[in-house]
Every structure is written in C-alpha cells, then in structure tokens.
C-alpha positions, 0 to 999 in steps of 0.5 A: 273192442267193445264201445258204447256210443250214445246208448248203442254198442259197437263191437268192431275192431278199429283199424290200426292207427284209426282215430275215434272220429272216423270209427264214429262216422263210419258207423252213422254218428254224423254229428261228429264233424271233421274240421282240422284233422289235428285237434285245433278246431274242436268240431269232432269234440265228443264225450268219453266217460263224460269228459270231452275229447277231440275225437280226431286225435283220440285213438279209437282203441282207447275207447275199448270199454269206455262209454262215448257220447256224441251230440246225438246222444247228448239228450235222453233218448225220446225226451227233451232237448238237453239244457245246452242244446235248447240254450243254443236253440234259443240264442241261435248260437250258430250260422252254418252250424258245422262247429255247433256240436263240438261247441255244445259237447264242450259246453255241456261238460263245463263246470262252474270255474270253467263257465266263468272263464269262457275264453280259456274254456273255448280255446279248443273251439273254433268258429268261423261264422258268428263272431262268438257273441251268440255262443256266449249268449247260448252259454249265458242263457240269453234268448234271441228268438222271437216267437212267430206270428201269422203273416208278421214275419219280416223285421222279426228275429225268427229262428232258422228252420234247421235249428233243431237239427243243428243242435242235435247233430241231425242236420246233413251236411255234405258227407253226412250220408251213407253211400254203399260201395263208395270209392275214395279218391286221393290226389298226388300233387305237384312238388314243384312250382312250374314243371312239364311232366315228361312221364308217369308210370302208375304200374306200381300203384295199380298193384296196390291192393284195393286200387281201382284206377289211376287217372292222369292227364292222359285220362283228362278231357283236353278242354280248358275251363275255369274253376270259378263259377259265374252266370256268364262263363266268359267273365273268367279266363279258360286256363285250367284242365282236370289234370294237365301235363303242366304244373304251375304251383306247389300242390297242383293235382297231378294224379288221382288214385281211386280206391276202396279206402283212403288208406289204399288210395294214399299208398297208391299215390306214393307209388306213382313215378313222375318224371319232371322237367322243371321249369323256371318260376316267378312268384312275384306279380311285379316280377311276372310283368318285367320282360323275360319273366317265365310265362305261366300260361303260353296260351292264345290270349282271345281263345283263352280270354287272357289279357297278355299271357306273355306278360302274365297279366290275366286282366287289366283296368285302365281309366281316367276322369278329368285331368289327374295332373291338374287335380294334384296341381290344385291340392294343398296337400298330397299324400301318397304311399303303397299298401299291401294286403296278404293271402288269406284262407277261407278257412270254412270248418267244412273242407271242399268235397263231393260224393257222386254216383249214378242214380237208378235212372242213369243220371249222374248225381253229384253231392257237393259242398258248393255255393253254386250247384246249378253253375257246377252242373252247367260246367260238368255238362260242358266238360264232359258232353252231357246233357243238363237232364243226365246231371243232378247237382245237390248241396246239402247243408254247406259248412261255410263258404265265404266265396271259396265254394264258388269254385269247381274244385273237386266235382270235376275229378269226382265226376271223372272217376264215376264216369270211367268206373261206373261206381260211386266216388268220393273226394273230401279235402283235408285241411292241409289240402285246403291250404295248398290245394283250394284258393286263397283271398287275393294278395294286392299291392295298392299304391294310392295317391290322393290331394285336397285343398285346405277346405277339405275338398278332394281334388284327386285320387289316383290308384295303381293296384296289382293283385297277385292271382296265383297260377290260374285266373279264376275270378281274377279279372272280376275281383280286380274290376270290383276292387277298384269299383265301389272303392272309388265311387264312394267318394266325389273327386273331379279327377281320378285315375286307375291302373289295375292288374291281375297277374298271374304267379307260380303260387297257389291260386286266389279266388272269390273271397268275402268283399271280392277285392273291396276290402283290399283296395278300401284299405289303402284309400281310407287309410290314405284319406285319414292321413291326408286329413290329419296333414290338413289338420281335419278330423278324418271323419269330417273330411270323409263326410264332406267327400263321400257321394250323396244320396242323388250323386252318380257313382263315378269311376274311371271304369265308367258308371254301371247302368243298372247300379243305383243309390236306392237307398241312402243310409251313409249319412246315418252311419257317420252319425253313429260313428260320430256318437261313438267318438263322442262317448269318451268314457266307454272301453274300460280301464287302460294299463298305464303306459298303454297308448289309446287311439280311435279311427273309422273307415267307410264302405259301399258295396254293390248289392249283386254283381254286374251282368245279371244273377239269376234265380227261380223260385216256386211256391206250392200249396200242399195237401195239409194246407201247408206250403212248399217253397223250392228255391235254388240257392244254398245255405251255408250259414248266410240265413237265406233259408230263414229269410225266405221262409219269412217272405213267403209266410208274410205273403201267404199270412201264415206262420214260418213253420207252415213253410217247408223250404227245398233248396240247392237242388238242380232238381227243385227249380229252373235255375239259380246262379248261386249263393254269392255276391250277397245275393241270397236275399236281394235276388233269390229273395226277390224271386221268392217274394214274387213266387209267394205273391203269385201263389197268394193270388191264385189262392184268392182267385180260386177261393173267389171262383170256388165260393162264387163270391167277389174276389175283393171280399177274400183274405188269406188267413192262417190255414184259410181264405176267409170271406164274409160268410166264413171261411175256406180251410186251405186243405179244402181248397186244395182238394177242390183245385185238384179235383178240377185239375188245377195245380195250386202252385206259382213261379217266381223269378228275378234276373239280379238287375238293377242293383242297389248299394249298401253302406257300412261304417266301422269304428275302433278305440284301441290300446296298444302297448308300445313295449310288446306291440299288443293291442287290446280292442276297447270298443267296436261300433259298426253301423250298417245300412242294410235297408229293411232288415228281414231278420235283425238277429240274423243280420246282426250275426252276419255283421259280427261274423264279418267283423270277426273275420276281418279282425282275423285278417287284420291281426294274424291270418297269413298264408305264407309262401316259402321261397320256392312257392310252397305253402308253409301254414297248412294247418290251423296251428300254424295259420291263426284263426280268430278264437273266442278270446280275440274277438270283441263284442261289436255294438251293431247298429242298423240304419233306418232305410228301405230300399226301392230295388230290394225285396220289401226294402232289403239290401244285401249285408253278408259280405259288407261288414267285412270291408271297413274293418282293416282300415278303421283298425289301421287308422285307430293304431295310427291315431294311438301310435303316430305310425301309419301301418301300410302292410297287413296283417298287424302282428304283434311283432310287426307292430312292436318292431315299427314302434321301436323304429319310430321311437315310440315309447310313451303315451304322448306320441299318440297325438303326433300328425 
C-alpha cells in the first residue's frame, strides 16, 4: 500500500480491518481526532483525493494510491494559514478545540451551494462547547478578535493563546504524543446489574499472543476510595475499589487485560471466564429506599461515610425555616406537582483516558484527560502508598469536560498496570464506554409545593428531592446539598422546608455535571412559580421579581446560610430588565406557520462562584531572560478559557501584551497545588491567584529597578518591555541580568483559598412556536442575561453562555441516557443519543450586566456553569404559555409533546391562553 498524507508518503500495510483514522494517528497525524468511533461526530474528517470523509469509518486499505490531506496539511508547507484556518482563528470558532479540525476540513471542502445551507452541510459534525455561533462566524468571515494593547487587556476580546495550534492540528491533547513501547488496556465489564464474583479464570486470556497481564480484584488494593475529586476527600463516600469482587451495575469493570495491542487485549477479555452469583438488583431510587430492598453497599456507615447503607441512602438533607404548615395556611393559592429530569451524558468529544510511564528519575508520570491533575495525584499516592514527589500528573489540552472529568475513572487502573509491569500503559475509552463506564448527570425527582397570597407574596416553599446516584456515591451528597441550596435561597419566603435524598441504585453511576444539581431542581421551582403566578392572575416574571432576594438580603435555605457566601455584586434586577424588554418586543421572531401555537417564558437562576469549604489555587509569575514572562498555574484548560483570562490578568498587571506571557499549566510540577478546574473556579479562584502573583512580581520589578537605578520607587513605572523612570528606561532583559548577577530570583507566588465566595445571576427567555399536530417546536427567539461581574473577555464569556445554553437545550429537548429493565444503558452511541447539531441551536442574544464583584479578581464572577441552569424551566414555561399544558418531565421530545397535547385536546392556537 502506498498513500501520500499531507505531502508525506507512507507505504506500511494497514492491519486487517483497520480504519484510516487509526492508520493516520499511528503515523503521527494527531490532528485527526477520535470522537465517536462510528462516523457520527466528524472530528476525524480528512480529505481523500479532495473529498471529505469520516476516517473512522473509512477502511485504511481504500486509501491505497490516493492523496490524503489532514488538518496538518491543509495549508501549504511553510506558507500562511489556509483561508479557512485564518477565519476560524479570527472568529475564535472553537473552545476546547477537539472538534475544530473536523469542522475546518469539512468547511474547506464546501461549495457555494453548501455554504448557503450550513445546517445541512454540518450534519456530520458535532461541537459540544460553542453553541455553533462562532463556527458560523468563522465560515462567514466574521472577525471577533481584538488586537492586544500593552497593559490594556482585561475586558477585551483577546484571542486564546493556543488558537494557532488548534486550527493547524498541532495542539496536543491527551493521546497526541508518541510513547515508545506503550501497552494497551482493555476492560472486561460486568453483564449483570448486581452479582458476586465467585471465580475468575484468566489462563486462556494469558495465552493470547501479545497479552502481558490480566488484573482482577485479587490484584487490586483493598482500600476503598471515591472516584470523585474534591479538595476535601471526606465530602464523598469511600465505596469504590480499583477492581471489586462484587459488581453493582452493568458495565462495571471486572478485569483489565494489558497487551501489545488493543486487538490482543480485546481477545484476552473475550477469553476470561467469570463465574457470577447473580444477586437481586434495584433500579429505582424510591424502591431502593423501601424496607427489604436489595442493599447496594453493605458497608459501615461511619467508616465509608454513607448516611444509611441499609436503606441505600448515600446522603440526605432535612430542614425547615419558619412554620411550613402555617405558610401554606396563609396562602390564597397553592401549587403542587412532581417534576422529573433524566440522565444525561457529558459527551465531551475527547473520551476519558490516560497514559502512564516511569520517567528517567523513576517517577510515575501520568498524562490524563482530567480537570483535576493535583487531586488525582493525591488520590493515586494514597491508593498505592506512594510519596507525592514520586508521582507526576499532567493534563495536556483537554477535549471537553463539563464535570465528567472531575473523576478518577481510568488513572487508577493504568497506574496499577504500570506499577506491576514497569512498562508504559495506555487506556482510552471508546465512545460506548463513555456511556456505560463513565458517569452521567443525576436523574432527579422533585416534588414541589409552593403557596402565595393574592398580592403575589410567596408564603411557603417545600421540596422533596430524590437523586438517583447510581451504583457508587461519587459526588452524590455534594450534588444533593448543592441542588437545594441556591435554588431555594434565590427566593425569599418566611417558611421553607426541604427533604432531600441521594440514593444508590444498581445503575451506571452519576457524577458532577455542569450546574451540579441546580439545573434539575430549578426546573421544578421555576416551573412551579410560573404556574403559581398564572393561578394568581399575575405575570410570571413580575411574580418572581416580587419574591427574589435583594442585594442586601441574606441567602436563606433550610440547610442554613453558608457563612462565606455573599452577594458581592447584584445584577439580578438588570437581568429581569433584559427579559422585560425582550417580552415587550413582540415583532421579533419571524413568521409562524398557520395553526402553530406561540408562547414565551422566562426563568431565573443563581449560583455560587466556587464550592464551599475552600478551593485552593497557586500561581507563579516569573521574568525570563529575554524580557518576557512565564506564568505557571495548576488549573486545566478544556475550553473554559482560563488560559486566555490568566494571560490577560497577568499582562494587565505587568503592563505588557498577552503575547509576551507564556502559560504553563495543569502539571503537578509547575506549582505547589491547585484543586482543579471545576465549580466555575478557573477565573474567580485560579485567576485571583494569578492576579496576586502578577502584582507581587510587578512590585518586585519596580523595587529592584528603583534600588538598581538608585531612584525613588515612586518614580518607576512598568511599561512594555521595560521599567521607565524620569532619566530613561531599563529594559526588562537588562533588569533580569542585573537581578541574576546579585542572586535575585525574579519570580513571585500568588495563592487564593477560594473563600469568601460570591454569587452570579442568570436569566433565560424563549419565544417558541409549537405545531400541535406533530409536536414540533421551533425556537423563535432566545435571550440570555448574565451577571458575570466584570467580564474579563467578552468574546470568550459570550461563548461560555452560548455553549451552556446549547448544552442545556440538548438536555431539554432530546438527550436521554436510557436504561432498560435489566439496568443496561441502551444509548451507547451518538446515533442513539442525540446531541444538539448545528441546525438545532438558535442564535442566543447574550447580554452582560454592568456589575463589579467585590470578591472576584478585578470584579469578575464565574460564568461557566450558570447559563445552563435556567434554560429548561424557561423553555417549559414558554411551552406552557403556548399550549396551556404544564410539562413536568424532561426531555420534551417531539413524541412526548405531541402525545400530551393530544391527551389535553390541544388542536389550535386559542388554547395557548388557557389558565
């Protein structure tokens, strides 16, 4: 076989059945990404003789004699960027960037007719981060990037530093490196929802050529841990082993086969013989709490930090403020109903995976797709009895996370194999494994009861919340507590009560997901308040505006106020004003087909900017010999944009341009500690550490310059590439040399512990049209108001909002991890689990409020998670306004909407005004 790939010839024969994607990646063409394995996402798109193909379903042997172009070869060798690459760079048409090469290759092959119909042209490409608006901007040649100005950085739409690497395919994600001699792991997984392993025979597997080892529960540490990663491990139950002798869900790993190739490892898995004692299973959380239900974890409650193991309750919260009965007695109208949300998959296009080896100093080095490299290192050391200095964990550029990579799901088994075999080892999940072997969003059942007087004053709010944790308790108690926090605190009522439960079942585990439980409960609360307002004859937005907390009011929940949480800036009134203006604009939205029903709805949300209990970030800023700067931070980059913001903060403090700041990050070797990139802390916590380090370095430079020049400190100023003073300027290169000559290290540290914390506010509004004959829904207009405090990078922050809205729309309309009667995941592929495509996502109008936070760095607040939370209830309220039907279960699939409208007798436009 002979194939020319981006100007280089390859003559190696492919393996039998090998696809073109793996053939190319094995030869160093790492711009070709693995996202779905089945031709559904487009991340692996290349050109074969000028035509775009999904290389994961294109047989490698068919490339014989052909010319293949990857993203690395799209531009002429040694020349400028291809025009499409330049447009994506100018528009910043990416966030994590894992899908970008595929979009570029698709776009570069589009003709004029296809460019005129992008929804059809991009049917084969998925993006989980952006919401697609910036991708369209890139195709249309819209420039969103501002030019850098020395010292004037914060508040400007400056480009991401990795942009040139992303658009050329040279950005290095987890597996975009060549590790000589690396072995592969494949996992044998349980076919039963609950069973005890009686015996395991690995002899046949070990006879497979290329198999080096098979690990079972006999080889695993006895220690229990949690896959969840938090700064304080005691927040999570210790209920997990690396490999267990009891399996608790279909898909749980039973054994690990390590071999020269994935094919050999897979064959080894097929030859393992396991004898199971099948045990009773429980799949429903309400059933799981009933007396006599099968016990998922028969463990000591105190030792393993499980609330009530015998009742399958992982964690619970109970509390009452005031007198809930009196509150309902005072109400003129009471609304009560039960709301349900489904499982969702994070669907980050880069799957979970890690590769590990021993470096030349004998240190275990783990390269992983993780949001928490420092916490993962700490967990591995505890699990295997290793000192911290003997383990290094590095996260390259991470291809999406959304909370799913705030877990240790692969690193533990990879480390076990490396420690035993003393060889490099790699484990990379397939897309199917992401569905049945990773984690999901928690399914919630929320029973809400709310009462109000005729004047619109809320008198009582009561919630009963049940979260289906799945088989393991990672994040369960924390998500449950968070879910009933800000969702109840945002509204004032003298009488509140909550009973919340996080419950084990024999199903795929749930974990951290964007919004961390708030979205599920806010769907219920915001829908209930909308319904309550209608029954009072009030405008729902006006009812909510009367009852939301003010800027100087305490945030009160039945669980008690967290002392370090404050309203350090208040933009909720401005958010409500944005929605009111959208409501008043009745002309916007376009034409509606005859017979369709039109409605509008809004929802509000509040979220803490960071987790309780502290979140630590260290940063180090240094002057380099050439007069540029090095910034070392621990937090990871996975499309959240923290790298860009940290450069802007540092450049502003050091009076330079962002291109003179080099960022090193997400590596346990670069700083002392970083809790991780989760809970929307990248800007407000790690950013504050960066601010402090940069300010300290600026002070050091001025102090040294003043002493060196023998001039007053007050006369010295930092300018681009120099310190200026009345007599002239001292170039930073000379300052560095002078400092080093007297033994001064020109470096400074910064730290922030994540407390105190502030809150961010969001509001979402939709205008919808519904066809009662088919259940089809069209979004006529989408408006989002965001109180992010001082917006550090408007372009980037807008992208976070748009991406959050798009992801939430997927959860609202169709995303659903379905579990069958046995407990098995039925939707283990993108083609069976529908993600929002380009055609599904409207352009959301994003408005930022004029606030400046007293706690966040330079007035900033978080905005990564919060846009997700008000979307589903706003959509539900618009759907209710259009149809007169209150939908209480997500997702609002077309068939479900059609069936509900048919049962309600909704057939024409007039019913949209029903009370």
